[in-house]
N, C-alpha and C positions, 0 to 999 in steps of 0.2 A: 918176712921171716921173723923180724924183731917183734912185730905186733903179735904174731901167733905165740911166741914163747912168753911174752909178757902178760898176755891176756888169754891164756889157754882156757880158763874157766868161763870166759864170755863167748868164745867162738863156738857156737852150738852146731853149726853146719856151714859148709862152704862148697861151692860148685865152681869149677873152672869152665868158662865159656871159651872154647877154642877159637883161634883165628879162622877167618874165612876169606878165600880169595874171591875177588870180583870177576864178573864176566862182562867184557866190554865189546862194543861194536863201534867201528869208525863211522864218521859222518856219512861217507859215501855209501857204506853198506846199509845205513839206516834210511837213506833217501833224503837226507837233509840238504837243502839247496846250498850251493857253494858260498853265496853271499852271506847267508845266515851262519853257516859253519865258520866262515872267516872271522866274523865278529865274535862268535863264541870262543874261538881260539884266542883272540885278543883279550878276552875277559878271563882267560886261564882255564877254559873248558876244552879239552883236547879230544875227548871221546865220550861215549855214552854207555852207561850200564844198560843191561838188557831191558829192565823194567822201564827205563826212561824212553827206550825205543818203542816199547809197547804203548806208552802214553802218547808219544808222537804220532803213532799210527791211528790212535783213537781221537785225534784232535777235532774231527768233524762232529763228534758226538759229545755228550756229557760223560764224564768219567770220575771215578774216585780212586786215588792211589793210597794203598795201605801197607807200604813197606816200612821198615824199621827206622828209628831215628838216625839222623846223619846219613841217610841213603840217597841224598840228592833229589828229594821231592820237589824242591824249588825249580829245578831244571825240568821236571815232569810237566809243570804248567807253564813255565816261562818260554820254553821252546815253541810249543804250538801256539801260545798266545802271540808271540812276536811274529810268527808266520802268518797268522790270520790277519793281524793288523797291517802287515806289509802287503798282503794281497788286496785288502779293502781299505782304501785311504779314508773312508768315512766311518770306519768301525772304531768303537771305543771299548775300554775294558775297566771293570771295577774290581779291585782286589781287597777283600775283607779279611782282617786279622782280628783275633779276639782281644788282643791287648795293644795299647799304644806302643809299648816297648818293642814288641815283636814287629809291628808295622814299621817303626823307624829303623830297626835292624835290617829288615828285608828290602826296604826301598833303595838302599845303597846298591845292592846287587841288581835289582830290577833296572834302576836308572843307568847302571854301567852298560848294560846290553842295549837298553832303549836308546840311550844317547848315541851309540854307534850306528843305530839304524835310523836316526832322525825322528824317533818317536818320543814325544814329550811325556815326562812322568812327574806327577805331583803327589804330595801327601797332605792330607787335611784331617784334623781331628779337633777335639775340644780345646786343646792347648794352642792351636794355631791362632796367632793374632788376627784381628779383624782386617787390618790393612793387607796382610798376606792373603787372606781369603778373597778379598776383592781382586787382587792381582791374578789369582787363580781363575776367577770367573772370566777375566779378560783373556788369559792364555788359552783356556779350554783345552788343557792337555788331554791326550787320548788315553792315557792310563792314569787312573786315580786310585791311590792307596789310602785306605781308611779303616774304620772299625764299624760294626753294626750300630753301636750306640750313637755315633755322630750322624750316620746316614739317616737314622730314624728321626733325630732332632732336625736335621737339615730339611727333610721332606715336610715336617710339620711347620717349619719357619718359612721356607721359601722354596718349596719343591720345584716350582716351575723354572726357577733360575738354573736348575740342573737339567733342563730339557735337552741341552746339547749332549749331555752324557747318556741319558736314557734313550734318546732318539737313535743313537748309533750303537747301543750296547750289544756287543756280540759275545763277550766272555765275562763271566762272573766267577772269580776265584774265591774259594772258601778254604782257608788254611786252618790246620788244627781242628778239623771238623768235629772231633769227638767231644769237645767241650760244650757243644750246643745241646745240652740236655736240661731237664727241669724247666723252671720258669724262663731262664735265659734262652734255652733251645726253642721253646714254644714261641717266644717273642721273635727270634731270628727267623724261624721257619715261616711265620706269617709276614714278616718284613720282606723276605725274599719273594713271597707270592705277590706282595704289593709292587715290588720292583718289576717283577715279570709282567704284571698287569700294565704298568706304565709303559714298558717297552712296546707292548702290543698296541696301546692307545696312541703312542707317538710314532708308530710305523716302522719300528726297528725290525730287522730280520730275525732269524733264528737265534735264540739266546742259549749258549752252552754254559754249563756249570762244570768247573774243574775243582774237585774237592781233594784234600790231602789229610791224612791222619796216620800215625804210626800204630794205632791201637784200636782197630775196629774189627770185630769178629763177624758182625752181621752187616758188612759194608753196603751191600746192595739195598737191603731193606731200610737201613738208617738213612743213607744218602737220599733215597727216593722220598722218604718222609720229610727230610729237611728241605729239599729244594723243589719237591713236587714233580720230579722228572725221573724217568728210568735212566740208569747209569751203567756204564761199562766198568767192571772192577779190575784194577791192575794190582795184583797182590803177590807176584813172584819176585822176591827180593834178590837181586843179582849184584848188590854192592858188597865191597869188602868190609870186614870187621876185625878189630884187634882183640887181643886176649883180655878177658874181663873176669874178675872174681866176684861171685855173688855170695854174700856172707850173711848169715843170721847171727846177730850179736845179742845174746840173751843176758839181761842184767843178772848179776850173781845173787845168790841167797844172802840175806842179811844175817849177821851173827845171831846165834841162839834162836833161829827160826827155820822150820823145815819147809815152809811154804812161801813166806813173804820175801819178795825180791827188792833189790835196790831200785831207785827211781830210774825209769827209762829216759826221762828228760835229762837227768844228770849223765847217764851213760852215753847218750848221744853227744853231749858236750865232751866227754872223755875221748870218744872216737875222733871228733872233730879236732880237738887240741892235738892229738897224736898225728893226724894227717897234716895239719898246719905246721907243726914242728918239723915234719919231714919235707916241707916245701911243696906239698901237694894241694892244689886248689880244690876246695871242697864246698858242696852245698848240703845243708841240712834242710829237708822238706818236713814241715809240720803242718797240721791241719788247721790250726787256729793262730790268730795274731798273738795271743798270750803265750803260746808255746814257743813261737819264734823268739819272743823277747826273753823268755826264761833260758832257752838254750844259749842265746847270745850272752846273757849275763854270766851263766855258769862257765862257758868257754873262756870268757875274758878273765874270770877269777882264777881258773886253772893256769892260764898262761901268765898272768900277773904274779902268780906264786913262785915262779922260777926266774932267777936273775938273768938267765940266758934266753928266756922266752918272753919277757915283759914287752919288748918292742913289737912282738907279733900281734898283741891285742889291738894295735892300731890298724891291722889288716883285716879286721872283722867288720861285718855290717849286717843290718837287718833289711830285708826287702819284702814288702807286703803292701796290701791295699791300705789306703788312707793317707799316704804321703803325698805331698804336693808334686806338681809336674817338675819343678826345679830340683827337688830332692831326688826324685826318681831318675832324672837325666844324669845327675851327678853320680849316683850309685852305678848306673849303667855304664857311664864313661870309665869309672874306676875298674869295673869288671872287665871291660874290653881291653883296657891298658894292662891288666894283670896286677893292679895295685891292691886288690882285695884277694886274700887267700881263702877266707872263710865267710860264707854268707848264709844266714838263717832266713829261710823264705817259706811263704805259703806256696800254693801251687801256681802262683803267677810266673815262677821261673821254670815250670815244666815246659813252657812254650817257647822254645827255640831261639832265644837270644844267643847268638853264636859266639860264645866265649869258651876258652879252654878250661875244662874241669877234669880232674883226675879221680875224684871220688864223690859219691853221692850217698847220703845217709837219709833213709826214710824212717821217720820217727812215728811208729804206730801204723797200723793197717790204714792205707790211704783211701779205702773204700772199694777198690777193685784191683784185679790183676792188671787191667789196662793202665790205670794210673801208676801202679808200681813200676811197670815196664817203661812207661813214659818218663818217669823220674830217673830210673836207672840208665836210660838211654842218653841222659845229659852228660854222663861221664864217658871218656874215651874218644872224644872227637878229634884228637890229635894223632890218632893211629898208634898210641902207646898203651901199655897195660893200664887198666883202670879197675876201680873197686866200687861195688854197690852194696851198701850195708842196710839191712832191715833190723831195726831195734824195736822189738814188740812191747806193747803195753800188756797189762794183765787183762786183756779182753778175750772173749770166747773165740773170735775169729783169729786174733793174733796168735793165740795159743794153739788153735787148730793147725795153723800153718807151721808152728814150731814142731808139732808132732808129725806133720805131713809136709816136710820141706819140698819134696818132689813136686807137689801140686802148686806150691808157691812159685816155683821157677819154671812152670810149664807154660810156654807161650801159647800152646794149643788150647789151654784152658781159659783164655781171655773171654770174659762174659760178654753177652750181647749188650749193646748200648741202646737204652730205651728212650724214645722220644714220642710225645703226643702233641697234637696241635688242637686238641678239643677242650682246652680250658676256657670256660665261658667268659670269665672276667677279662682275660687277655684277648680273646677273640673280639669282644665288644669294643675294646680300645682300637684294635687294628681295623675293624669294619667301619667304625666311625671315621677313622683317618682315611681309609680307602674311599669312602663315599664323599668325603671332602675333596680328595684329589681328583676324583671323577665319579659321577653317580654310578652306583652298582647296577649291573645287568644280571638279574636273577638266573637266567638260563645259563650264563657263562660263569658268573662269579661264585655261585654256591659250590660249583665243582672245584673252583680254584682254592677256596678257603675251607673246604672240608665239610663233612656231613653234619657237623654241629652248627654250622654257620646259619642255616635257615632259621632254626629256633631262636638264635641270638638276634638276628635281624628282626624277627617278628616282635621280640621283646623290646628292642630299641624303637620300633615303629609305635608300639603302644605307649612308650615313655616320651615320645615326641622328639627323640634324638635324631631320628631319621624320618623322612617323609617320601611317599611314593608319588612320582610325577611322570605320567605317560609311560608307565611300565618300567621306569627306572627308579632307583632309590637313592635319594640325595641326602646329604647332611643338613640337619635343621635344628641342631642343638642350641641351648641357651647362650653358649659362648659363640663369639664370631667365628672362631676356628676351634677345632677339637683340642682338648688339653694335651700338652706334651707329657710324655711318660718315659720312665726309665725301663730299660730292657732287662736288667739283671735282678729285678725283684718285682713283686706285685705292689709294694708300698713305695711311693716316691718321696716320702718325707725323710728328713735326716735330723740327727741331733749333733750339734756343733760343740766340740770340746775346746774350752778356753782356759788358760792358766789364770789364777786369781790376780786381779789387777791389770790384766792385759786384754787387748782386743784381737791379738794374733790368734788365728785359728790353728790349733794343733792338729785337729783331725775332724772329719765329718763321718758319722756312723749312721747307717740306715736305721730308721726309727724302730722297725720291728726287731732289729738285733740289739739295739741299745740297752734294753733292760737286762740283758744277759751280762753286760760289761760295766754299765754305768749306773751306780746307785750309791747313796751316801755310805762312806766307809770302804768302798771298793778300792783295791789296788789296781791302778791302770798303768801300763808300761808303754814306753815309746823310745826306740833306739837305745835300750838299756837304762833309761832314766825312769825312776819309779815315782808315781804320783798317787795321792789319795784323792778320791772324789769327795768334794765337800757337799755338793748338792746338785740337783737337776731340776731345771724349769721345763717340765714336759710340754706345757702348752706353747712356750716360746722356743723350744728345741735347743736349749743351751745347757751344757754341763760345765760346772766349774771344778777345776782340780788345783792341787797345790803340790809342789815337789816334796818328796818324803824322805830323801836320803836313803840309807841302806836299811832294808827291812828283812826280817827273818821269816816272813810269811807272804803268801799270796792269797787271793780270795776266789771263791767259786760261788755262783748263785744257786739257790734251791728253787726249782721251778715245779709247778703243779698244774696239770692240765685237766681239762674236761672236754669230752667229745659227745656231741649230740648227733645222732644219725637221723636221716630224713625218711628212711624206710626201715622196717624191722619185722623179721619173720621168726618169732620166738620158738615156734614149734617145728621149724624146718631143720633137718639134720644135713646142712650143707653150708658151704662158705659162699658169701654173697658180697659183691661190690656195691656200695651205696654212697650217695652224697652225704656229707657230714659237715658240721660246724665245730671248729676247734677254738678253745680259749685257753690261754696259759697265764697263770698268775705267779707272783714271786713273793712268797711269804718270808724268806730268810736268805742269808748268805753265810758261807762257811769260810773261816780262816784256816789255812793249811800251811804246815811247815815247808819251807823251801827244801829242796833236794829229796826229802822223803815223801812229801805229799800227805802226811798224816794230819788228820783234822785236829785243830787246836780247840775251836769252839764254834757254835752256831749262833748267829745274831738275828733276831727277828727284825723285820722292817715292814713299813706300811706306805701306801701312797704310790706304789709303782704301778703304772698302767698295765692293764692286761693286754696281751697280744691276741688278736682274733683273726681267723681266716677261714674261708670255705675250702673244702678238699674232698677227696674220695677216701672211703674207709673200706677195709675188708672185715666183715663181721661173721663170727661163728657162734650160733646159739649154743648154750651149755645147759645140761640138765641141772636141776637143783642139787645142792649139797657140796659143791666145790668151795673151798676156802679162797679168800682173796690171795693168799700166798701161792696157791696152786696155779691160779690164773696168771698171776704176776710172773711166776717161773716159766710157765709154758710160753707166754708172750716173749720173754727174753730169749728163750731157746730158739724160737722162730726167727727173731731179729738176728741172732748170731749166725744163722746159716744162709741168710738171704744173699750175701755177696757171692756165694758159690754159684748162684743161678742167674742173678740179675745185675751184678756189678754195682750194687748199692750198699749203703751201710746204715747204721742206726741214726745218722744225721740226715738221711733221706727219707726213711720210714720210721715212724714212731709207734709206741705202744702206750696203753693206759697203765702207767706206773702210779696207781692211786692209793696204794695200801696205807701210806703214812699220812699224807697231807690232805687227801681228798676223800670223797665218798667211796665206799667199798662197792665195787661192781662185780658180781659173781655170776650173772646170768649170760655173759657173753665173753668171748675173746675177740679183741679188736686191734687191728693195726691201721695206720693212716699215713697218707702222703704228707710229709712235713711241709712241703713248699707249694701246696695247692694240688689240683687234680692234673697229674701228668702221666697217668697210665701205669704207675708202679703197682698200686694195689689191685688194679684190674688184672695185671699180669700175675701177681701173687695168687689172686683168687683162682685163676685158670690152672695154676700149677700147685694148688694147695696140698694135694696128696703127696707130691714129691718133696715139697718143702717140709711138711710135717714129719714125714718119714726120716728126713735128714736130721731134724731136730731130735727125734727119738733116738736115732743112732748115736748122736753126739752125747746125749745124757747117759745112755746105756754104757758107752765105752769110756766114760770119764770115771776115774777111780775115786773121786771125792765122795764124801758122805752127804753133805748138806748143800751142795752147789758151790761153784767156784768160778773164777774168771775163765777157766778153760771150757766151761759148758753153758753157763746161764747168767753170767754177769755182763752188763753192757755199759759203756761209758756214759750214755745219755740218760741213765736212770735217775729220775728225780728223787728217789729214795736212797740213792747211793748203794744200790744192790742189797739193801736190807730186806727182810721179810721174804726170803726165798725158801721154798719147800721143794727140794729136788724130787723126792720120791713121788709126792702127790702130783707135781707138775708133769712128771713122766707118765703117770697113770692117765692123766687128762689127755695128753697128746696121743697116747696109744688108742684112746677111745675115739678121738675125732679124726685121726689121720685117714680114715677110710670114708669120710664124709664126701658127698657129691659137691660139685661147684655149680654156681648159678650166676650169670652176668645179666 
């Protein structure tokens, strides 16, 4: 009530999600054996929700559970897992979680039940000391909890030492399955096929996959692509839920302006400070590391400005990638104890660490409704009233949902999750690794690794990385064993950040991301401390920084890209998916005022290495006569509507924003997959007519004259949304929206 009266001009829309009673079944009615039921009761589980019963009955098959957050999905896999291991004393299970934090949180619950049944449970990841790993090898626990990254490295280092696990592997659990998209998803899908292949080679019986996610609209299709098996879908949520308020918090107009609004970054800090003042535990979700640091800084400043709230700034924290294991564990421990009231996080905290939260603030469109609901579901786990705030940026999608709030809060509108396993670069790495683990058998393994695997193997044979021996294909590369590789990106290199005069590593950033954050003069932030980047040794992978004290600005890079397509049909009136080469260079950076984000100046720079990668592009030939501004506007409008159809944003799919810094290209309209070929542009090509019509509708119904954030501005534009021609861009889209498609 106080929040509504104080900030009436900010609360643009609110929806009350009513409470829902759960539907339960007792253990006897579900057919759970008395022994297992007794142990579950000792662990505090006294009955089952109906969807948990459905998963129990599906235990002999692979299944995917897609009920809401905090609906007891852990029990959905834990109960059948424990039963199968109780029935077969030789059986083992591998439980994969996408983050170390989530694995450490869940292993406590798993071990509590396993211990009562006499089933050993261990957890192993990259932070596990070597002596503890050796102890685990000796114990050979029947349940191993880990993450895909560690299992991939373990197979490369000494896969045969895990033969005891794979020879009996009966169940493979994949929690938070929706995160496995893009490069990471492609890697994990191929890793799962390698594991499945090893279980077959080592003589294990049937391997069942148990998958869980709160936000999958195409669960059967996605799960099948991820694990390579048909699955049963469990999606009727019968768990209870408490009252929740979903709120769109729109930054107010700044004085003397009819269009420009206050900084959404600062507004997120305003909401957080109000929640923390009221004693409500709160998470702010932001898409980038820099945004988490800015919200943290602004919130601390707001709280420090009041004599009665200064002490609360000590209850704030940042949680994001790049921190050491010790730092992460310390923050997680404080979260679980309730010592932290406000945490600014990237999507790492979307994933289930079970601590009590009263409010969630999503800063900017997170890329999909699925992610929005995943984040909102973090609040309200104590059965009390909770709040989920959406603070929009001035982006086309953000403002679309400001105008159409019912679509934002429509669970039925969650987009399909897209996954492809046909990235040739990633396939080559996994096929080399698989051939090293055990020579490939073409008749069987080409089916296992997908339709693109045959061509990749033929290429590796020509390059001498593989060799054919008596009908089987073995590893024969120049290295004794195939190179180890990271799962979360295509590039394994990192740039290490060091403070001037110190050898202590502050952070390690992936090399392909580093030029966006690390360049001479850049402001780099960590846990609220501001640094200036003095220089970067790109060949050595070292960036030097110095503490800067309080600054009144932050920096953003100016990037400029070039896309070369490998096929081109200039006379075809149709959208086509084609292989492409992308290069990105960095000619300048911009200093921006804190709070407002208004540009102060632009500084030229030289010597920053280009980022290059292979990908897939969607290309539409254009007739002569269109201006660069028209093509630029049309591409932006298409990017703006993609999340309505595919659950992606302009950080997943890019366009040629070449008007200012690069060559002018006016004979084509082009979009491309930003993270390599993962099926996104293939899907956009197939649905081009629908996507183009949606872009036309958005431009037609926007009341602006020359283009604005509500229709054709995107956050990723290298030209900062300059050189927009709304009317001409609309004409271009009207002309091409009836084009055929070709794959």
